[in-house]
ZATORGU-792407 format. One record per residue (C-alpha): residue in one letter; residue number from 1; x, y, z. Coordinates in steps of 0.02 Angstrom, whole numbers, plus 50000, padded with zeros to 5 digits. Each point is the difference from the previous one (the first is absolute). Layout:
<recs>
+-------+------+-------+-------+-------+
! mimar ! semi !    c1 !    c2 !    c3 !
+-------+------+-------+-------+-------+
!     A !  NUM !     X !     Y !     Z !
...
+-------+------+-------+-------+-------+
</recs>
This chain:
<recs>
+-------+------+-------+-------+-------+
! mimar ! semi !    c1 !    c2 !    c3 !
+-------+------+-------+-------+-------+
!     M !    1 ! 53070 ! 49935 ! 51477 !
!     T !    2 ! 50017 ! 49882 ! 50145 !
!     A !    3 ! 50014 ! 49821 ! 49998 !
!     N !    4 ! 49817 ! 49982 ! 50055 !
!     E !    5 ! 49948 ! 50119 ! 49857 !
!     R !    6 ! 50096 ! 49901 ! 49872 !
!     E !    7 ! 49916 ! 49832 ! 50067 !
!     N !    8 ! 49820 ! 50084 ! 49988 !
!     L !    9 ! 50040 ! 50055 ! 49828 !
!     V !   10 ! 50057 ! 49824 ! 49942 !
!     L !   11 ! 49850 ! 49932 ! 50078 !
!     Q !   12 ! 49885 ! 50122 ! 49925 !
!     L !   13 ! 50076 ! 49954 ! 49819 !
!     L !   14 ! 49990 ! 49813 ! 50034 !
!     R !   15 ! 49813 ! 50020 ! 50051 !
!     D !   16 ! 49962 ! 50103 ! 49840 !
!     M !   17 ! 50094 ! 49859 ! 49896 !
!     R !   18 ! 49900 ! 49873 ! 50083 !
!     E !   19 ! 49831 ! 50091 ! 49965 !
!     K !   20 ! 50052 ! 50011 ! 49825 !
!     M !   21 ! 50055 ! 49815 ! 49972 !
!     A !   22 ! 49880 ! 49873 ! 49933 !
!     T !   23 ! 49940 ! 49869 ! 50107 !
!     K !   24 ! 49985 ! 49815 ! 49957 !
!     D !   25 ! 49811 ! 50032 ! 49970 !
!     D !   26 ! 50042 ! 50138 ! 49875 !
!     I !   27 ! 50111 ! 49887 ! 49899 !
!     A !   28 ! 49880 ! 49854 ! 50003 !
!     D !   29 ! 49861 ! 50121 ! 49930 !
!     L !   30 ! 50134 ! 50061 ! 49877 !
!     Q !   31 ! 50043 ! 49816 ! 49950 !
!     S !   32 ! 49811 ! 49971 ! 49979 !
!     D !   33 ! 49976 ! 50145 ! 49882 !
!     M !   34 ! 50142 ! 49953 ! 49903 !
!     H !   35 ! 49938 ! 49827 ! 49979 !
!     S !   36 ! 49826 ! 50059 ! 49961 !
!     L !   37 ! 50079 ! 50130 ! 49862 !
!     R !   38 ! 50103 ! 49848 ! 49921 !
!     A !   39 ! 49851 ! 49904 ! 49994 !
!     D !   40 ! 49897 ! 50140 ! 49908 !
!     V !   41 ! 50144 ! 50035 ! 49881 !
!     A !   42 ! 50023 ! 49819 ! 49960 !
!     S !   43 ! 49804 ! 49991 ! 49960 !
!     D !   44 ! 50009 ! 50169 ! 49898 !
!     L !   45 ! 50143 ! 49919 ! 49907 !
!     H !   46 ! 49914 ! 49837 ! 49969 !
!     R !   47 ! 49839 ! 50089 ! 49951 !
!     L !   48 ! 50098 ! 50114 ! 49871 !
!     D !   49 ! 50096 ! 49832 ! 49932 !
!     N !   50 ! 49833 ! 49920 ! 49968 !
!     K !   51 ! 49935 ! 50158 ! 49913 !
!     L !   52 ! 50145 ! 50010 ! 49890 !
!     D !   53 ! 49993 ! 49817 ! 49959 !
!     V !   54 ! 49821 ! 50035 ! 49943 !
!     T !   55 ! 50043 ! 50152 ! 49902 !
!     N !   56 ! 50145 ! 49905 ! 49911 !
!     K !   57 ! 49886 ! 49851 ! 49961 !
!     E !   58 ! 49868 ! 50129 ! 49929 !
!     L !   59 ! 50114 ! 50089 ! 49900 !
!     S !   60 ! 50079 ! 49833 ! 49939 !
!     D !   61 ! 49822 ! 49946 ! 49948 !
!     Q !   62 ! 49985 ! 50161 ! 49913 !
!     I !   63 ! 50149 ! 49975 ! 49894 !
!     V !   64 ! 49954 ! 49823 ! 49959 !
!     G !   65 ! 49836 ! 50068 ! 49940 !
!     L !   66 ! 50078 ! 50133 ! 49908 !
!     R !   67 ! 50130 ! 49872 ! 49920 !
!     R !   68 ! 49839 ! 49897 ! 49950 !
!     A !   69 ! 49914 ! 50146 ! 49924 !
!     V !   70 ! 50140 ! 50034 ! 49903 !
!     V !   71 ! 50025 ! 49824 ! 49929 !
!     D !   72 ! 49819 ! 49995 ! 49959 !
!     Y !   73 ! 50009 ! 50174 ! 49910 !
!     H !   74 ! 50149 ! 49944 ! 49901 !
!     S !   75 ! 49935 ! 49833 ! 49954 !
!     S !   76 ! 49856 ! 50104 ! 49923 !
!     V !   77 ! 50108 ! 50123 ! 49900 !
!     I !   78 ! 50146 ! 49871 ! 49964 !
!     G !   79 ! 50001 ! 50064 ! 49819 !
!     H !   80 ! 50012 ! 50198 ! 50051 !
!     G !   81 ! 50177 ! 50019 ! 50031 !
!     A !   82 ! 49999 ! 49981 ! 50196 !
!     I !   83 ! 50137 ! 49900 ! 50065 !
!     I !   84 ! 49957 ! 49899 ! 50162 !
!     A !   85 ! 50185 ! 49953 ! 50038 !
!     D !   86 ! 50039 ! 50187 ! 50032 !
!     L !   87 ! 49860 ! 50039 ! 50108 !
!     E !   88 ! 50035 ! 49845 ! 50093 !
!     A !   89 ! 50179 ! 50038 ! 50025 !
!     R !   90 ! 49949 ! 50193 ! 50054 !
!     M !   91 ! 49878 ! 49915 ! 50123 !
!     R !   92 ! 50124 ! 49887 ! 50072 !
!     R !   93 ! 50114 ! 50159 ! 50024 !
!     V !   94 ! 49858 ! 50098 ! 50081 !
!     E !   95 ! 49975 ! 49850 ! 50120 !
!     Q !   96 ! 50181 ! 49984 ! 50038 !
!     R !   97 ! 50020 ! 50184 ! 50034 !
!     L !   98 ! 49845 ! 49996 ! 50128 !
!     G !   99 ! 50072 ! 49847 ! 50074 !
!     L !  100 ! 49845 ! 49894 ! 49957 !
!     D !  101 ! 50006 ! 49804 ! 49976 !
!     E !  102 ! 49964 ! 49926 ! 49835 !
!     H !  103 ! 49854 ! 49908 ! 49980 !
+-------+------+-------+-------+-------+
</recs>
């Protein structure tokens, strides 16, 4: 292989590499796409967080309602051997296990 052939081979390889390299516009487009993707992910996370807050609040409200119903029931059947303290302790354990705030 002559020096001229090696030089042409090197030039050809460099041209091929240059064609495959990203341009400044490609990088700007990629950065724009990444920024848009981050905004979409942030929006989705915010929406999911709000949905979880609503779900936890609804669940907490349901537990509060259940507790009231149990207290009302026990108030009406107090003489029938049901011990409200045991049920309240059990309810607290359920709330703790589910990671819910006490109300």
